N, C-alpha and C positions, 0 to 999 in steps of 0.2 A: 288539672292544677288550676285552669282558669275559673272554673265553677267553684272550686274551694275557696280560691282568693276572693272571688265576689261574695259568697255568702259569708266568708270571715269579716269582711268589711261591714256586711249587713249587721252581723252579730256585734260588732264593735258600735255601730250607729245606735242600736237598741240599748247598750249599756250606758250611753250619756245622755244628758239634757239637751234639748235642742238649743243650738247657739244663736244668740241675737246677733252677736258680731259678724258670725258668717251669712247669716240671713240678710242682714244690712248691707253687707258688701255684694252679695248677689243682686240685692235690690238696687244698689248704685249702678252695678254693671249693666243691668237691664235698662235702666233709666238712660244711661249714655248711649247705650245702643240705639234706643228708639230716638233720642234728640238729634243724634249726629249720623243717622244712617244715611247712605247714598240713595239719591232718587232713583225710584223704580220706573221701569217702563209702564206706560198706561195699561197696556194688556196684562202684564204679571200682576200689576196692583189690583186690577179689577177682579182677577181670578182669585187673589189671596183673600181679598175682601169678602167674595161671594162665599168662599170655603168658610171664613170665621164667623160669618153671619149664623150659622148653624149652632155655634158655640157662645156667642156673646150678644147682648142687646146693642142696637145700633149705635147708641151713643158712646160704646165702649170698643167698638169693633177696631178701631185702628190701633190702639194702644194696649188692649187688655191682654195679649199674647206675651207683652213685655213686662206688664207692672205685677209688682208684688204689693198688695194693699196693707194688711195689718199682720204683725208677728202673731202667729197662733200657734203656740208650742203643742197644744193637745192635738190639733189636727195633724201637725207634723208627726208626732209620736204615732198617731193612728195609722198615717201612711207607712212609716217605716215598719210598724209591726206587722204589716201585711206583706213584706217582702220575704215570704218563705217559699220552700220547695213546693208545697201543696198548690201555690198560686202562680206556679212557674209556666210559661210556654216557651219551649226551647226550639231553636231552629240550628240544626248543625249541617254546614254545607263543606263538602269536599269530593275530590275525584275519587277517593278510595271507598266512597259509599255507592258508587255506579252500579255495581252489581246487585246491591240490596233495594234500589228504587225500581219498583215494578209499575208503579202507577204514573199516569201523563196527564198534565193539565189540558183543558180542552181548547187553549187559546195558540201556544207556542209549542206544544208537545213536550214541555219540559217534564223530566223524570224526577219523581219524589216519593218518598214513603211516609205515609202518616201512621204515628204510633199513639196509642191513648195512654202509655205509660212510660216515664223516664227509666233509662237504664238503672235498675235497682243497686247496683254498686256505687253508680254516681250519686244518686238520691241519698242512700245511706250515708255516704261521705259528707256531703253538703248538709244534712240534718243535723250531723254531730259536730259541727264545727265550734270552735270555743275562742275567746278572747285571745288565748294564746297564739292560736294559729294566725290571728291577725298581726299580732306582736312579731312573731317568728318571720312573717312575710314583709314586715317593714311597713304594714299599713297603719295610717294615722290620720287624724283631721288635719286639713290643710291649715299651714301658718297665715298670717295676714299677708295679702298680696302687695308685694313692694311695688308693683308696676301699676297699680290702679290709679289714674289719674285724679288729681286733686284740684289743681288749677285748670279751669277750662275757660279763662278769659283770653280775649283777643288781644294780640300785641299790638301797640300803637304803631301806626303806619310810619315808615321811614320817610322824612320829608325830604332827605338829601336825593331820593331817586327822581330822576326826571326821565326815565324811560317811559315814553308814552306808549309804547307797545307792550310793556310790561314783560319783557323777556328777561332771562337769568342775566346776571351781572358777574363778571369776574372778580372776586375779592381777594385771592391769594394766587401767586405766581411764583414757584421757587424751583430749585432743581430738583426737588422731590415731589411736588404736589402742585395741583392746579385746582382750585376750588371756585365754584360758582354758586350763586345765591339769587332766590327769588322769593319775596315776601308775597304771600296770597293776599290779593285784593279783590277776588271775584266771589269766591265760595263762601268766605266768613265762617270757617269751622275751625276748632281748636286742634287742628291735625297738622302733621308734617310728614314728608317723606325724604329719606337720605339715600343717597347711592354712592357707593365707592367702587370704582373700577381701577383693579390693580393689574398694572403691566408688569410681568415678570419674565426676567432674562432665563429663569429656570424653566418656567412652564412652557415656553414657546421653543424650546430647544428641539425636542423631537417628541413624538407620539407618547413614548414611556413617561416622560414628565408630565404630560398634559393629562394622562390618565391618573397618575399618582396625585397630581393637584386637586382633580375632582374628588378622587377617592377621600383624601385629606379633608375636604370641605365637607363632605358627608359625615365623616367621623365626628368633626367638630359639632355639626348639627345634631348628632346622636348623644354627644356627651352634653349638650346645652338643654337637653329635654327638661331637666330639672327647673330651668328658668323659662323656656319657651311656653310650657303649658299656661303658667301664670300670666305670661305676656299676652297670649292669645286670648285668654278669658277677660283681660283688661283692655282689649282692642288694639294690641300691638303685634305686628307681624313682621318675619324677616325671612330673606333667603340668602343662602350662601352656596354659590355655584363655582366650579372651576371651569374655566374656559381654555381654549388652544392658546391664549396669550396671557393668562393668569387668573384673576379671581374677581368674581363680581359679588357685592354685598349690597342688598337692598333692605330697608327698613322703613315701615310705614305705620302710622296710627296717631293716637292723641300725642301731642308734642310734650306734654308735661314730663313723661318718663321716658320718651323715645330715647334721649341721649343717655340715659342710665342703661337701657337695654344696649345700646352701642357700646358703652364702654365694657359692658360684661362680655359681649362678643369679641371686641377686639384683645381684651385681656386673655380670653381663652385662646384666640388664634396666636397671639404673641408667645404664650407659655407652654403650649401643648408640644411636647417633643417625643412622646411616645404614644402609641395606641394599645390599650388593653386587647388582649386575643378575643375576648367576648365581643367587644364592639368591632373588632376587626372581621370576625366571622359574620355577624349579623350584615354590616355594610356590604362586604363582599358578596354574600348571597343575594342582597337585594340588587346591587348593581349589576350583577351578572345577568339576572334576569332582565332586568331594563335593557342592557346592552344588546342581549341575544334577541330580545323582542325587536328592538329598533332595526337589528341586521336581518333576521330572518323570519320576522312575523309581519312585515309591513305590506300594505296593499301596494300593488305595481306602481301606480302613480305616485305614491309617497316615496317609495324607493328610487324611483326615476329623479325625483327632486333632490334627494340626499345625494345621490350618485353626481348628479350635475355639479353641486356645490364642491363636492370633494375633489372633483376634477378641476374646477375653475377657481378655487380659493386656496391659497396656498397652506394655510394651517388648519384647513378642516380634514383633520386626520381620518383617514378611512375606517369606517366602524369594525370592519374585520381585524384590522390590526389592534384596535382598541380593545376588542373582545380577547384577542391572544394575550395582550399584555395583562389585561384584568385576570385572566386565568392563572398565569404565572406568578401574580403579585404575593409577596410574602409580608407579614408583620414587619420586618426589618426594613422593607422598602419604604414604609411610611414613617420612618423615623427621622427627626429633625427636619421635616419638611418646611416648618416655619421659618427656619433659619435660612434655608436655600431659597425660599420665595422672596422674603422680605429683605435679604441682603444685596439684592439687585432688582430694584423696582421702582416704578414711578406711579403715583396715584392720582386720578381725576376723580374730584368730588362734586356732586350736586346737591344742594339743600334747599328745598322749597317748602313753602307752607306758612304756617304760624309762627314764624321766626324773625327776629331782628338781624340786621346785618351784624351787628356787635357779637349778638349770641351765635350766629352762624361762624364767625371768624374764631371766636373761642373754642367752638366745639371741634372745628377742623384742626386747630392746633394742638387741642388735647388728643384728638384722634391720631394724629402724626406722632404725637410723642409717645402714646402708648405703643403704637406700632415699631417705632424706633427703627425705621427703614434706611438703607443706603441704596447708592446706585453706582453701577459700573459702566453701564452700556451709554453709547452717544446718541443713539436713534433709538425711538421705540420699537420693540418686536410686535409689528402689526400684521395682519392678516392681508396679504396682497392679492389682487384680482389679475388674473391670467389674460393675456391677449390672445385670442383665438387666431389662427392662421387663416388666410383667405380661403373662401370656399366653403365647401360642406364637410364637416368633421363628423364622423360616427362613432358613437361609444356604446359598445355592446356590453350590457351588464348581464353577468352569469352567475350562477351557483350560490346565490344569496336570497333566493326566493323560496317562501314556504313551499313545501313539497306537494301541497294540496292546491296551490292557486292556479286556477285555470285561465286567468286573465294575463294578457300582454299589455304593453304600455308603450306608446310613441311619444315622445316629448320633443318638440323642436324649439329651439332658443335662438334668437338673432341678437347679436351683439351691438350695442350703440355706444359710442363715447358719451359720457355724462357730463351735459352742460345744463345750464338753466333752461336754454331754448329746447333741447332735445327732451329734457323731463317734462316740460309742459307738452310738447308735441305727441310724445309716446302716450300720455295720458288721454288725449282726445282720440288717437288713433285707436287704442285699447277700447275706449268706451264706444265707438262707432262699430267696433268688430264683434263684441261679446254677444249680443243677443242673436245675431245672423249665425255667427259661428256655431252656437248651441242649436239654433233652430235647424240648421243644415245637417249637421254631423249627428246630432244626438235624435232630434225629433224626427227629421225626415229619412235620413239613412240609418237610423238606429244602430250605430256602430257601438255604442255602450253607454253605460248610465254616467260614466265619470267622463265629462267632456268640459273643456274649459280653455279660455284664452285670456291672458291677463300680462302684467309686467312685473319684473322685480327691478328694484332700485339698490345697487350695491354702491360701494365707495367710488369707484371709479368707472363703472359701466352701467348701463341699463340694459335689461333684457326683455325682449318682447317674446313672450311664451305662450305655446298652444300645445295642449296634449290631450290624448284620448286613450282611456283605459279599454280594452276591447278584447273578445276571444277571436276577432278577425286576424288574417295573417298581418304581420308586421309591415311589409312592403305595401299591402293594400291600404292600410290606415295611414302609412306615411303619403302615398299618392293622394288619398282623399284630403288630407290636411294641407298638403302643397297645391293641390288644385283649387281649394277654397280660396287660400290666402293669395295666390297669383291673380285670381278671378276677381277677388275683392279689391286689391290694390289697383288693379287696372281700372275697376270701375270708378274708385276715387280719383284716379288721375284724370279719367274722361269725364268727371263731373257729376256722377250719378248720386253722389251725397252732398252735392253743394247746398241744396235747399234743407238739409237736415244738419249742416255744419253748426250753426248756432245752437240747436238743441244739444248736440253732443258736448259742445264747448261748455254750455250752460251746466250741464249735469256734472262736469269736472270741477266747475267753479263751485258748485254748491257743496261737493265733497270737501273741497279745499277750505271753504268757509266755515264749515260745521265747527263750533266751538266745543272744547272739551266738557263733558258733563259733571266732573268732579276734579277736584284738587290732585287725585292720583292719575287720573287720565291725563292732565295737563303736564305732571310730571314726566310720565312715560313718553309723551311726545318730545319733550326737552331731552329726556335721557338718550333717546336715540340719535340726537346730533352730538351728544358729547361722546357716545360710543364710536360712532364713525369719524369723530374729531374734526369735524367740519365747523361745529360750534356755530352752525348757520340756523340759529334759531328762528330767523325771520323768513327762512326759505318759504314757506306758503304764502307770504305777501309777495315775495319776488315773483312766484309762478302766477299768482293771480294778476299781477302787473302786466306780465308777459301774455297771459291768455287774453286779457282785456283788449290788446292791440293784434292778437292773432288773426289772420283770416285763412279762407280754405286754400289760398294759392300757397301759404307758406307749409301748410300740412301736406300738400302735394309734392312740394321741394323736398320736405323731410322724407317722404317716401322714396323719391327718386335717389337722395343722396345716401341714405342711411338704411333703408329697408331692402330694396330691390337687390343690392349687391353687397350688404352686410356679412360679415362672417357669420357662419351658422354652426350649431351643435345640434346633432339628432342623437337623441338618447333611445336606445332599444332596450327594453326589458322583456324578456321572453318566458313565458310559462314553462316549467320543467315538464308539463303534461302534454300529451297529444290525444284528446279525447275524440269521440265519435263526432261530437259538435264541431271540434276544430277541422275535423276531416270534411265535414258537410260544408262549413263555410269555406274552406279552401277550394272545395270543387265549384262551389257557387260563383266565387269571383274569379275562377280561372278563366272563365269565357269574357270576363270585361278586360278590355284593352287598359293597362295601366302602366305608366311610365314614371316611376318616382325617380327623383334626381339621384345620380350616381355620386357617391361620396368621394371626396378627393383624396381622403385618408380613413382608415378604420383603426380604432383603438379598442383594446380589451385586456383585462388584467392589470396586475400590480406593475408590471415591467413597463408597459406603454404610459401608464399613469405617471411613473416616476421620470420616464424619459421626457414626456411632455413639460412636466415640472422643471426639468433641468435645463430645458431649452427654450422655453417662452418667455416672453418679456412680462416681469411682473410689475403692475401698477399700484403703487402704495399710497395711502391717505397721509395727511400731515403726520409727520413722525419726528419733527424738530422739537428738541427739548430746550428749555431755557438754561443758561449758564450764569445765573444771578449768584450773589453770595447767598450762602446757606443761613445767614443770619436774619435773612428777611422773614422765614418761618420760625 
């Protein structure tokens, strides 16, 4: 069917004269792509230029692959006429061909079968296509692209802005919406980015609603393909995803038609009450594969990370539960989702780029009018952070690994209260540990290929995280991680890194001082502060000020106060296999004296997770909502 559709389209192309309008539209798109592309890394740019020097003269090498020079209908006709079955090279890929593939490539031993002729039935059908076949399939030349940018002028800078650090400014604050805006003053490109974070009482209620929300978002994106293809050609992109607390909508690209695309998406969100069975089946099949891969096909170190946050985050619903909900989902379950979502919600909006304050306010009001939301909850349904009990808690992960996975994983997390000073200190400590941790456990001991130590900053806590993926026994790996950490922290307290402290601190300062390389990267940095609802867009500057005054004595005090005796979580992911290598490694380390820390408690399974969630103290970010008169919006 695919081959027939392709050659039917070729047949239609042969029946019409080359279109100057379509050619000129393509020329415009290519020109805009070239003029406003993001800066490339020098290595990638040099490689690209070296490759294209084989094809174009030096004076054309930068732009030639983007440019269309002169409209040449004769050459276009000649190329189209060569699109025949006789000129076809066909690659067919699929597991069902495994038994037919008897040849192997010499590099990766990949199986393949090379044939000198195309299947006779396919070739015959494709040679005999007609214009009627194209009409019956609904194939036709594209209409004018409504999303192609026409106005590429930069907006005049808003003279009322006195924000010297150039951070987003709140422009609207109502019971239904909070909006932030920042006009681009650095990158000087006619592009913008818009983000809507919709908090919904429906989505956050339980795992089933969260899965339905994400499913609904995917059905909307499937139904919007008729618009998104033209939008992507015109340099506009969007993504609509369901979360455990609602929906995220992100749009980016040339600002001229970005709001038009936003209006199309919001209208579809508001008006979609039902999902047709064909779209439902496509989305369910795709999501089931994705969910099952995320649940059963992950590497142990990735799985350990997922399981950590399922335990420690209030609304990170377990993937096993999500898979079960999705398997049982019916088309009736995704009926009237828009009404359920938008009748009890609050929206945070961020609009940045080539846009004035007046235009941003107008866009936000129009968007909220289209969504026509209401709200019942008094505080936002946010994802809380669990408070770990004192001592060492062990979380055993079982029955979700790939049956063929031979590796285990040990992940040790130390929970630290989040303040500006602890945020700065943990970065310096992590920076000082990383190279030595890798050199010891990976290079010297060769415990495994995946060895790392770093930190994670959540809303209310920071975690110093160390993990090793290995075929060695879990208890042995745990001991080696703990041994390294204990010795390293003692050495810091004893003054072993005093002379290198400034070097480690400067490395952190350099990272924090790094400027975004594009308007999109700058937006993403600000978006993170909107998602965690701190709106602390100047956090990096605050951390730099703390680091400037930090000395090695403060780092030692941080270790004594928060690291040595802080609550810890030990995550064990065990391979379902016990190979000869596992046996050999077990015998090898059995003669080595090891004394891994004994846990204060051991958790495993859904019951223990639910019990912990019911008894822990949850710390939640800013969940206060305004109670101003709705007339403000």
